MARTORDO-919860 format. One record per residue: residue number from 1; chain; y, z, x of N, C-alpha, C in turn. Coordinates in steps of 0.2 Angstrom, whole numbers, plus 2048, in hexadecimal, padded with zeros to 3 digits. Last residue first. Example, Ala and Ser with C-alpha at 12.3 -4.5 7.8 and 13.67 -1.06 7.14 Angstrom:
    k  c  n_c2  n_c3  n_c1  ca_c2  ca_c3  ca_c1  c_c2  c_c3  c_c1
    2  A   7F5   823   840    7FB    824    844   800   827   840
    1  A   7E4   827   842    7EA    827    83E   7F0   827   842
This chain:
    k  c  n_c2  n_c3  n_c1  ca_c2  ca_c3  ca_c1  c_c2  c_c3  c_c1
  336  A   7A2   925   D53    7A1    921    D4F   7A5   91C   D50
  335  A   795   92C   D60    79C    92B    D5E   79B   925   D5A
  334  A   78A   935   D62    78B    930    D63   791   92D   D5F
  333  A   789   944   D68    788    942    D63   78C   93B   D65
  332  A   782   954   D72    782    94C    D72   783   947   D6C
  331  A   784   961   D72    782    95F    D6E   784   958   D6F
  330  A   785   970   D7D    788    96A    D7C   784   964   D79
  329  A   781   981   D7B    780    97B    D79   786   977   D79
  328  A   780   991   D82    781    98B    D81   77E   984   D7F
  327  A   77F   9A2   D82    77B    99B    D82   77F   997   D7F
  326  A   788   9AF   D8A    788    9AB    D86   782   9A4   D88
  325  A   78C   9B8   D96    786    9BB    D92   788   9B4   D8D
  324  A   797   9AF   DA0    797    9B7    D99   795   9B5   D94
  323  A   78F   9A9   DA8    78E    9B0    DA7   791   9B4   DA2
  322  A   786   99F   D9B    78A    9A0    D9F   78A   9A7   DA1
  321  A   777   991   D9A    77A    99A    D99   77F   99C   D9A
  320  A   775   984   D92    774    98A    D95   776   98F   D95
  319  A   76E   974   D8A    76F    97A    D8B   771   97E   D91
  318  A   771   965   D84    772    968    D8B   774   970   D87
  317  A   76A   957   D75    76E    95F    D79   76D   960   D80
  316  A   762   94E   D70    769    94E    D75   76C   953   D74
  315  A   757   952   D6B    75D    955    D67   763   954   D6A
  314  A   74E   950   D74    74B    94D    D6F   751   950   D69
  313  A   752   954   D81    753    94A    D80   752   94C   D77
  312  A   75B   95F   D88    756    95E    D81   757   958   D7E
  311  A   75F   966   D97    761    960    D91   75A   95F   D8D
  310  A   764   975   D9E    75D    973    D9A   761   96D   D96
  309  A   76C   97C   DAC    76D    978    DA5   766   977   DA2
  308  A   775   989   DB5    76F    984    DB5   76F   980   DAD
  307  A   77E   990   DB7    77D    98F    DBB   775   98B   DBC
  306  A   78F   990   DB2    78A    98F    DAF   785   98B   DB7
  305  A   79C   99B   DAF    797    999    DB3   793   996   DB1
  304  A   7A3   99B   D9D    7A1    9A0    DA6   79F   99A   DA9
  303  A   7A4   995   D91    7A8    99C    D93   7A7   99D   D97
  302  A   7AE   984   D97    7A9    989    D94   7AB   990   D94
  301  A   7B7   974   D93    7B3    97B    D96   7B0   97E   D91
  300  A   7B1   965   D96    7B0    969    D91   7B1   96E   D96
  299  A   7B3   955   D9C    7B2    95B    D9E   7B4   95F   D98
  298  A   7AC   945   D9D    7AC    94C    D9B   7AF   951   DA0
  297  A   7A9   93B   DA7    7AD    938    DA2   7AB   93D   D9B
  296  A   7AE   931   DB6    7AE    939    DB5   7AE   936   DAC
  295  A   7A5   925   DBE    7AD    927    DBA   7A9   92C   DB5
  294  A   79D   919   DC0    79F    91E    DC4   7A4   920   DC2
  293  A   794   913   DB7    79D    911    DB9   79F   915   DBD
  292  A   789   917   DB8    789    90F    DB8   790   90F   DBC
  291  A   789   925   DBA    788    921    DC0   78A   919   DBF
  290  A   794   92E   DB1    791    929    DB1   78F   925   DB7
  289  A   795   940   DB2    797    93B    DB6   794   937   DB5
  288  A   79E   94F   DA9    79A    949    DA8   79C   943   DAD
  287  A   79F   961   DAC    7A2    95A    DAC   79E   956   DAB
  286  A   7A3   96F   DA4    79E    96B    DA6   7A3   964   DA7
  285  A   7AC   980   DAD    7AB    978    DA8   7A5   973   DA8
  284  A   7B7   98A   DB2    7B0    98A    DAF   7B0   984   DAB
  283  A   7C3   98A   DBF    7C2    989    DB7   7B9   987   DB6
  282  A   7C3   98E   DCB    7C7    994    DC5   7C3   993   DBE
  281  A   7AE   989   DCA    7B6    990    DCD   7BC   992   DCA
  280  A   7A8   985   DC7    7A4    98D    DC6   7AB   98D   DC8
  279  A   79F   977   DBB    7A5    978    DC0   7A7   97E   DBF
  278  A   793   96E   DB7    794    974    DB6   799   976   DBD
  277  A   78F   95D   DB3    78E    963    DB9   793   967   DB7
  276  A   781   94E   DB0    786    953    DAC   786   959   DB3
  275  A   77F   93D   DB2    780    945    DB5   785   94C   DB3
  274  A   777   931   DA8    77C    936    DA9   77B   93D   DAE
  273  A   76D   92C   DA0    76D    92E    DA9   770   930   DAA
  272  A   76B   92F   D94    76D    929    D96   76B   92A   D9D
  271  A   765   93C   D93    762    935    D90   766   92F   D90
  270  A   76D   944   DA1    76D    942    D98   768   93E   D9A
  269  A   76D   951   DAF    76B    94C    DAB   76A   94A   DA4
  268  A   771   95E   DBA    76D    95C    DB3   76E   954   DB1
  267  A   778   96E   DBF    778    968    DC0   771   961   DBB
  266  A   782   979   DC5    77E    978    DC0   77E   970   DC1
  265  A   792   978   DCE    78A    97D    DD0   784   97A   DCB
  264  A   79F   975   DD6    798    972    DD3   793   977   DD6
  263  A   7AB   97B   DD9    7A4    97E    DDC   7A1   97B   DD7
  262  A   7B9   978   DDD    7B5    977    DD5   7AE   97A   DD3
  261  A   7C0   973   DE8    7BF    97D    DE6   7BB   97D   DE0
  260  A   7C3   968   DE7    7C0    96A    DF0   7BE   972   DEC
  259  A   7C3   964   DD7    7C6    964    DDD   7C1   968   DE1
  258  A   7BF   960   DCA    7C3    968    DC9   7C6   968   DD1
  257  A   7B8   955   DCA    7C1    954    DC6   7C3   95C   DC9
  256  A   7B2   952   DDA    7B0    953    DD4   7B8   954   DD1
  255  A   7B0   944   DE4    7B4    94B    DE2   7B3   94C   DDA
  254  A   7A1   93D   DE9    7A7    939    DE3   7AA   942   DE3
  253  A   796   934   DF2    798    938    DF0   7A0   939   DED
  252  A   789   92C   DF7    78B    92C    DF7   791   932   DF3
  251  A   77D   92C   E09    77D    931    E02   783   92D   E01
  250  A   76C   925   E0D    774    925    E0B   775   928   E04
  249  A   760   924   E0E    762    929    E10   768   92A   E0D
  248  A   758   919   E08    75B    917    E0E   75F   91E   E12
  247  A   74F   920   DFE    74E    919    E02   751   918   E08
  246  A   758   928   DF9    752    92D    DFD   753   924   E01
  245  A   768   92C   DF7    762    925    DF4   75E   928   DF8
  244  A   772   934   DEE    76D    936    DF4   769   92E   DF3
  243  A   781   93A   DEB    77B    936    DE8   777   936   DEE
  242  A   78D   949   DE5    788    944    DEA   782   93F   DE7
  241  A   79A   94E   DE1    794    94D    DDF   792   947   DE2
  240  A   7A3   95C   DE8    7A2    956    DE8   79E   955   DE5
  239  A   7A9   968   DEF    7AC    965    DEB   7A9   95F   DE7
  238  A   7A3   971   DF9    7A8    96B    DFB   7AC   967   DF7
  237  A   79B   979   DF4    7A0    97A    DFB   7A4   977   DFC
  236  A   791   971   DEC    795    977    DEA   79A   979   DF0
  235  A   790   962   DEB    78E    967    DEF   795   96C   DED
  234  A   782   95D   DDE    787    960    DDD   78A   964   DE4
  233  A   779   94E   DDE    778    955    DDF   780   957   DE0
  232  A   76B   940   DDB    772    947    DD9   771   94E   DDA
  231  A   760   938   DE0    761    93D    DDF   769   93F   DE0
  230  A   75A   928   DD9    75E    929    DDD   75D   934   DDE
  229  A   74F   91F   DD2    74D    925    DD8   753   928   DDB
  228  A   753   91E   DC6    755    916    DCB   752   91A   DD1
  227  A   754   926   DBC    74F    921    DBD   74E   91C   DC3
  226  A   758   933   DC7    75B    931    DC1   755   92B   DC2
  225  A   758   947   DC9    758    940    DCB   756   93B   DC6
  224  A   760   956   DCF    75E    950    DCA   75C   94A   DCE
  223  A   767   963   DD4    765    95F    DD5   75F   95B   DCF
  222  A   76E   973   DDC    76C    96E    DD7   76A   967   DD7
  221  A   776   977   DE6    774    97C    DE1   76E   97A   DDE
  220  A   77A   972   DF9    77A    970    DEE   778   975   DEF
  219  A   787   972   E02    783    978    E00   783   975   DF8
  218  A   78E   968   E12    78C    96A    E09   788   96D   E09
  217  A   791   969   E1F    793    970    E1C   792   971   E15
  216  A   78B   95D   E26    78B    963    E24   789   96B   E21
  215  A   78D   952   E17    790    954    E19   78C   95A   E1D
  214  A   785   94C   E0C    789    94B    E0D   78D   94B   E15
  213  A   773   952   E0E    777    94D    E0D   77F   94D   E10
  212  A   764   94B   E17    76C    94D    E19   76E   94B   E11
  211  A   753   94D   E12    759    949    E16   761   950   E13
  210  A   742   94F   E16    749    951    E16   74F   94D   E15
  209  A   734   951   E12    738    94F    E13   73D   951   E15
  208  A   722   959   E14    729    95C    E10   72E   954   E16
  207  A   713   959   E0C    718    958    E10   71F   958   E0F
  206  A   70C   95E   E01    710    961    E02   712   95E   E09
  205  A   700   953   DFB    702    954    E04   704   95B   E06
  204  A   706   951   DEF    6FF    952    DF2   6FD   953   DFA
  203  A   713   953   DEE    70D    956    DE8   708   956   DEB
  202  A   71D   951   DFA    718    94E    DF8   713   953   DF2
  201  A   730   956   DF7    727    959    DFA   722   952   DF6
  200  A   73E   955   E00    739    951    DFC   733   955   DFD
  199  A   74D   95E   E00    749    95C    E02   743   958   DFF
  198  A   760   95A   E04    759    95D    DFE   754   959   E03
  197  A   769   966   E0C    765    961    E0D   763   961   E06
  196  A   771   972   E12    774    96C    E0F   770   969   E0C
  195  A   76A   97C   E14    76A    979    E19   76D   973   E17
  194  A   76C   987   E09    76F    989    E0C   76F   982   E13
  193  A   763   97E   DFF    76B    980    DFE   76F   984   E06
  192  A   75C   971   DFD    75C    978    E00   763   97D   E02
  191  A   755   96C   DED    75B    96E    DF1   75B   972   DF6
  190  A   745   963   DED    749    967    DEA   750   969   DF3
  189  A   73A   95A   DE3    740    95A    DE6   745   95F   DE5
  188  A   72C   951   DE3    730    958    DE3   737   957   DE8
  187  A   722   946   DD9    725    947    DE3   72C   94D   DDF
  186  A   721   93C   DCF    71D    945    DD1   71F   948   DD8
  185  A   726   932   DC9    71F    935    DCD   719   938   DD1
  184  A   731   937   DC4    72E    931    DC0   725   935   DC2
  183  A   735   947   DCE    737    940    DCA   72F   93D   DC7
  182  A   73A   957   DC9    735    956    DCB   737   94E   DC9
  181  A   745   963   DD2    743    95E    DCE   73D   95B   DD0
  180  A   74D   974   DD6    749    96F    DD6   748   96B   DD1
  179  A   75A   97C   DE0    756    979    DD9   751   976   DD9
  178  A   754   985   DEE    759    988    DE6   755   982   DE1
  177  A   752   98B   DFD    74F    986    DF8   753   98C   DF2
  176  A   757   990   E08    759    991    E03   757   98D   DFC
  175  A   755   990   E15    758    989    E13   759   98D   E0C
  174  A   752   996   E27    755    999    E21   758   992   E1D
  173  A   745   98A   E31    74F    98E    E30   74E   991   E29
  172  A   73E   97E   E2B    73C    983    E32   742   98D   E31
  171  A   73C   97A   E1C    741    97C    E22   740   982   E27
  170  A   733   97E   E11    739    976    E12   739   976   E16
  169  A   724   984   E0F    72E    985    E13   72F   97E   E15
  168  A   71A   986   E02    71E    981    E08   723   982   E09
  167  A   70D   98B   DFA    714    98F    DFD   712   988   E02
  166  A   702   98E   DEC    704    988    DF2   709   98B   DF5
  165  A   6F9   998   DE2    701    997    DE6   6FE   994   DEB
  164  A   6EB   999   DD4    6EE    999    DDE   6F5   998   DDC
  163  A   6EA   999   DC7    6EF    99D    DC9   6F0   99E   DD1
  162  A   6E3   990   DC0    6DF    992    DC3   6E4   99A   DC9
  161  A   6EC   98D   DB6    6E6    98B    DB5   6E0   990   DBB
  160  A   6F7   989   DBF    6F7    98D    DBA   6F5   992   DB7
  159  A   6FE   989   DCE    6F8    985    DCC   6F6   98B   DC4
  158  A   70D   987   DD5    708    98B    DD2   703   987   DCD
  157  A   715   988   DE6    710    982    DDF   70A   986   DDC
  156  A   723   98A   DEB    71E    98A    DEB   71B   987   DE3
  155  A   72E   988   DF8    72E    985    DF5   727   986   DF2
  154  A   738   995   E02    72F    993    E01   733   98D   DFA
  153  A   742   99E   E07    742    99A    E0A   739   994   E09
  152  A   742   9AC   E01    73E    9AD    E07   73E   9A5   E0B
  151  A   74E   9AA   DFA    74F    9AD    E01   74A   9AC   E03
  150  A   74B   99E   DEF    74E    99F    DF4   750   9A4   DFB
  149  A   73C   997   DEC    73C    99F    DEC   743   99F   DF1
  148  A   739   98E   DDE    73C    98F    DE5   73C   993   DE5
  147  A   729   984   DD6    72F    989    DD7   731   98B   DDE
  146  A   71E   97B   DC8    722    97C    DD3   729   982   DD2
  145  A   711   97E   DC3    719    980    DC3   71A   97F   DCA
  144  A   704   973   DBF    708    977    DC2   70C   977   DC2
  143  A   6FC   968   DB6    6FB    96F    DB6   700   974   DB9
  142  A   702   95F   DB6    6FE    95C    DB9   6F9   964   DB9
  141  A   713   960   DB4    70D    95C    DAF   706   95A   DB1
  140  A   719   968   DBA    718    961    DBD   715   95D   DB9
  139  A   728   973   DB6    720    96E    DB5   720   968   DB8
  138  A   72F   97C   DC0    731    976    DBD   72A   974   DBC
  137  A   73D   98A   DC3    734    988    DC3   737   97F   DBE
  136  A   746   994   DD2    745    98F    DCB   740   98B   DCA
  135  A   740   99F   DD7    747    9A1    DD5   749   99D   DCF
  134  A   737   9AF   DDE    738    9A9    DD9   73D   9A7   DD9
  133  A   738   9B7   DEB    73E    9B6    DE5   73E   9AD   DE2
  132  A   72E   9B7   DF4    72D    9BB    DF3   736   9BE   DEB
  131  A   720   9AE   DFA    726    9AB    DF5   729   9B2   DF2
  130  A   715   9B2   DFE    71A    9B1    E02   723   9B1   DFF
  129  A   713   9B7   DEC    710    9B7    DF3   715   9B7   DFB
  128  A   713   9B8   DE0    712    9B1    DE2   712   9B2   DEB
  127  A   706   9BE   DD2    70D    9BD    DDA   70E   9B8   DDE
  126  A   709   9BC   DC2    708    9B8    DC5   70A   9BB   DCD
  125  A   709   9C4   DB3    70B    9C1    DB8   705   9C1   DBD
  124  A   708   9C2   D9E    705    9C5    DA7   709   9C1   DAE
  123  A   70B   9CA   D8F    70E    9C5    D97   709   9C6   D9E
  122  A   70B   9C7   D80    709    9CB    D86   70A   9C6   D8C
  121  A   70F   9C5   D73    716    9C8    D77   711   9CB   D7E
  120  A   70A   9BB   D6B    707    9C4    D6C   70D   9C6   D6E
  119  A   713   9B0   D6A    70E    9B2    D68   70B   9B9   D63
  118  A   716   9AE   D78    71D    9B1    D71   719   9B3   D6C
  117  A   711   9B3   D87    70E    9B0    D82   714   9B4   D7A
  116  A   718   9B2   D95    718    9B4    D8F   716   9AF   D8A
  115  A   716   9B3   DA7    713    9AF    DA0   711   9B2   D9A
  114  A   71E   9B2   DB8    71C    9B7    DAF   719   9B1   DAA
  113  A   71D   9B6   DCA    71E    9B1    DC1   71C   9B3   DBC
  112  A   723   9BE   DD5    71E    9BF    DD0   720   9B8   DCB
  111  A   72D   9CA   DDA    729    9C3    DE0   724   9C3   DD9
  110  A   737   9D0   DD6    72F    9D3    DD5   72A   9CC   DDA
  109  A   742   9C8   DD4    744    9D0    DD6   73A   9D2   DD8
  108  A   73E   9BD   DCD    745    9BD    DD3   744   9C5   DD6
  107  A   734   9B7   DC3    736    9BF    DC4   738   9BE   DCC
  106  A   736   9AB   DBA    737    9AC    DBF   739   9B3   DC1
  105  A   72C   9A7   DAB    72F    9A8    DAE   732   9AB   DB5
  104  A   725   99E   D9E    721    9A0    DA4   72A   9A0   DA7
  103  A   720   99F   D8B    725    99F    D90   720   9A3   D97
  102  A   719   992   D83    718    998    D88   71D   999   D8D
  101  A   717   986   D7C    71B    98D    D79   719   991   D7D
  100  A   70F   97C   D7F    70B    981    D7A   711   987   D78
   99  A   715   976   D87    715    973    D82   713   977   D7A
   98  A   71F   982   D90    71D    97F    D8F   71A   97B   D88
   97  A   730   988   D96    729    987    D93   726   981   D90
   96  A   736   993   DA4    734    98C    DA1   72E   98A   D9B
   95  A   745   99A   DA9    73F    99B    DA6   73D   992   DA4
   94  A   74C   9A6   DB8    749    99F    DB5   744   9A0   DAF
   93  A   74C   9B2   DBC    751    9AE    DC0   74F   9A9   DBA
   92  A   748   9C4   DB8    748    9BA    DB8   74C   9B9   DB8
   91  A   748   9D1   DBC    74B    9CD    DBC   74A   9C6   DBD
   90  A   73D   9DB   DBE    73B    9D3    DC0   742   9D2   DC1
   89  A   73F   9EA   DBC    740    9E6    DC5   73F   9DE   DC3
   88  A   732   9EA   DB1    73B    9ED    DB6   73A   9ED   DBA
   87  A   72C   9DE   DA8    72A    9E3    DAD   732   9E6   DAE
   86  A   734   9DB   D99    732    9DB    D9D   72F   9DF   DA1
   85  A   736   9D7   D85    734    9DD    D8D   734   9D9   D92
   84  A   740   9CB   D7E    73B    9CF    D80   739   9D3   D86
   83  A   74A   9CA   D6D    748    9CD    D75   740   9CF   D78
   82  A   751   9BD   D66    74C    9C3    D67   74C   9C3   D6E
   81  A   75F   9B9   D5B    75C    9BB    D60   755   9C0   D5F
   80  A   764   9AE   D4E    761    9B3    D51   75F   9B2   D57
   79  A   76C   9A0   D4B    76E    9A5    D4F   76A   9AC   D51
   78  A   764   997   D41    767    99F    D3E   76D   9A3   D45
   77  A   762   98E   D4A    765    98D    D46   768   991   D41
   76  A   75F   992   D57    765    98E    D57   769   98F   D4F
   75  A   758   99F   D5C    757    99A    D59   75E   99A   D55
   74  A   754   9A5   D6C    759    9A5    D69   757   99F   D63
   73  A   74C   9B0   D77    74D    9AA    D74   753   9AD   D6D
   72  A   74A   9B9   D85    74C    9B9    D80   74C   9B1   D7E
   71  A   746   9C6   D93    744    9C0    D91   748   9BF   D89
   70  A   74F   9D1   DA0    74C    9CD    D98   74B   9C8   D9A
   69  A   757   9D6   DA9    752    9D7    DA8   74E   9D3   DA1
   68  A   766   9D5   DA8    763    9D9    DA4   75A   9DA   DA4
   67  A   769   9CB   DB3    769    9D2    DB4   766   9D7   DB1
   66  A   760   9C1   DAC    75F    9C3    DB3   75F   9C9   DB2
   65  A   75C   9BC   D9B    760    9C4    DA1   75F   9C3   DA8
   64  A   754   9AE   D98    755    9B2    D9A   75B   9B7   D9E
   63  A   753   9A3   D8B    753    9A6    D91   754   9AC   D93
   62  A   74B   995   D7F    74C    99F    D83   74F   99D   D89
   61  A   74E   991   D70    751    991    D77   750   99A   D7A
   60  A   742   987   D62    746    990    D65   748   98F   D6D
   59  A   73F   97C   D60    743    97F    D5F   747   984   D64
   58  A   72E   97E   D61    732    97E    D5B   738   980   D5C
   57  A   72E   97A   D70    72A    976    D6C   72F   977   D64
   56  A   73B   980   D77    735    983    D76   734   97C   D70
   55  A   74A   980   D86    746    980    D7D   73E   97E   D7E
   54  A   74E   98B   D8D    74C    986    D90   749   984   D88
   53  A   75D   991   D9B    759    990    D96   754   989   D95
   52  A   766   999   DA3    760    995    DA4   75A   992   DA0
   51  A   76A   9AB   D9F    76D    9A5    DA3   765   99F   DA1
   50  A   777   9B6   DA1    772    9B1    D9A   771   9AD   DA0
   49  A   778   9C6   DA7    77B    9BF    DA9   774   9BC   DA5
   48  A   77B   9D2   D9C    774    9D0    DA2   773   9C7   DA4
   47  A   778   9D1   D89    77B    9CF    D90   778   9CD   D96
   46  A   772   9D3   D7D    770    9D7    D81   774   9D7   D88
   45  A   778   9C8   D73    77B    9D1    D76   778   9D6   D78
   44  A   781   9BA   D76    77A    9BF    D7A   77D   9C6   D79
   43  A   78A   9AF   D6E    78B    9B4    D73   783   9B7   D72
   42  A   786   99E   D70    787    9A1    D6B   786   9AA   D73
   41  A   791   990   D6E    791    994    D72   78D   99B   D6D
   40  A   793   97E   D6D    793    983    D6A   790   989   D6F
   39  A   79B   96C   D6D    799    972    D71   799   979   D6B
   38  A   79A   95A   D6C    798    963    D69   797   968   D6C
   37  A   7A0   94E   D70    79B    951    D73   79D   95B   D70
   36  A   79E   93D   D6E    7A0    942    D6E   79D   948   D72
   35  A   79C   92E   D75    798    934    D75   79D   939   D74
   34  A   7A1   91D   D6C    7A3    924    D74   7A1   92A   D74
   33  A   7A2   90F   D6C    79C    914    D69   79D   918   D6F
   32  A   7AF   904   D6A    7A7    905    D6D   7A8   90C   D6B
   31  A   7B3   8F9   D5C    7B6    900    D61   7B0   904   D66
   30  A   7B5   8EA   D57    7B0    8EF    D55   7B2   8F5   D5D
   29  A   7C3   8DF   D54    7BD    8E5    D58   7BB   8EA   D58
   28  A   7C2   8D8   D43    7C3    8DB    D48   7BF   8E0   D4D
   27  A   7BC   8C7   D44    7BC    8D0    D40   7BE   8D1   D46
   26  A   7BF   8B6   D40    7BF    8BA    D42   7BF   8C0   D3F
   25  A   7BC   8A9   D38    7B4    8AD    D3A   7B8   8B4   D41
   24  A   7C5   8A7   D33    7C2    8A6    D2D   7BB   8AA   D32
   23  A   7CD   8A2   D3E    7CE    8A7    D3A   7C9   8AB   D35
   22  A   7C9   898   D42    7CA    89E    D45   7CA   8A4   D42
   21  A   7C9   88F   D36    7C1    88F    D38   7C2   894   D3D
   20  A   7D8   88D   D37    7D5    88F    D2F   7CB   892   D33
   19  A   7DA   887   D42    7DA    88D    D43   7DC   891   D3B
   18  A   7D2   87A   D3F    7CF    87D    D47   7D2   888   D45
   17  A   7DB   875   D35    7D5    878    D37   7D0   87C   D3C
   16  A   7E5   871   D3F    7E7    879    D38   7DF   87B   D37
   15  A   7E3   86B   D47    7E4    871    D47   7E5   876   D42
   14  A   7E0   85F   D3E    7DC    861    D44   7DD   868   D44
   13  A   7ED   85B   D3B    7E6    860    D34   7E2   861   D38
   12  A   7F3   859   D44    7F4    860    D42   7EE   862   D3C
   11  A   7EB   84E   D48    7EC    854    D4C   7EE   859   D4B
   10  A   7EE   843   D3E    7E8    848    D40   7E7   84F   D42
    9  A   7FD   844   D41    7FB    847    D3B   7F2   84A   D3B
    8  A   7FF   83E   D4A    800    846    D4B   7FF   84A   D43
    7  A   7F6   831   D49    7F5    836    D50   7F6   83B   D4A
    6  A   7FF   82C   D3F    7F9    82E    D3C   7F5   833   D44
    5  A   80C   828   D46    80C    82F    D3F   805   830   D41
    4  A   804   822   D4E    80A    823    D52   80B   82B   D4D
    3  A   803   815   D48    7FE    817    D49   800   821   D4C
    2  A   80E   815   D39    80C    812    D3E   807   817   D40
    1  A   80B   810   D27    80B    815    D2B   809   813   D32
């Protein structure tokens, strides 16, 4: 047999061997895991604009009835609800729950912060002085509650042990301090709704640094801060999702799916540093946005306007109240 024939026979053998090895090592592609979002809402029998839920260590979900003037909790397992009576004219705006299960709530109409012990039902109130309308609150992990006072143009710090209240004026002109968060370094960030600004407050000196949002007409109610230090907010007036880089002052914006009239309001982050916000225009829904891909990834219809949200990292669930007098939960579940 000639050299040419040997060459072609060897080549065919190698090709067959290569194909056999490739076939044996091949496996079908694995589909990427995608989160699914399980929505459930519970009707609240007392109505009164249910809002601003927080999770207690025992798993109960606490919330306020702002117009109904009460504090209540929900047991998600059984659906049972329990109401606590508070001082007439309090009209609580927000509540938060500490690691001992003590509930703190903002008396939006009577200028005080309340402390409720669920075990006994005992309530104690602390006056907030010039901050006549306590609004949104957050623990700093160092014995204080920081809170906004929208109509009074103040941001407050309450020492829970001594009951001393320190107040900060974030802007000389009325600015309507609204949403408030604290970053991993203890720095306080506040949305100045009326001014179209984000305020940074030093927890030691109480010095204020202000950052402009996307435009002079921007109006944001809620905000959050991600692990990379960027501040995220929804621009209710212009239908934008915004990102502020505090190191440079640069703002980048994305039009929200619902358009210019979507009125983004509540905003928070999940355990993957993704942004969630509510659209409160003609359509009432929750929208997700992934900062890594800069893409919107969820659009979930809900029963009514959502004004504030709480993400429970332990259960990977996002809790909210709606103006339709419901308490809602979206459970984030890993796809299979």
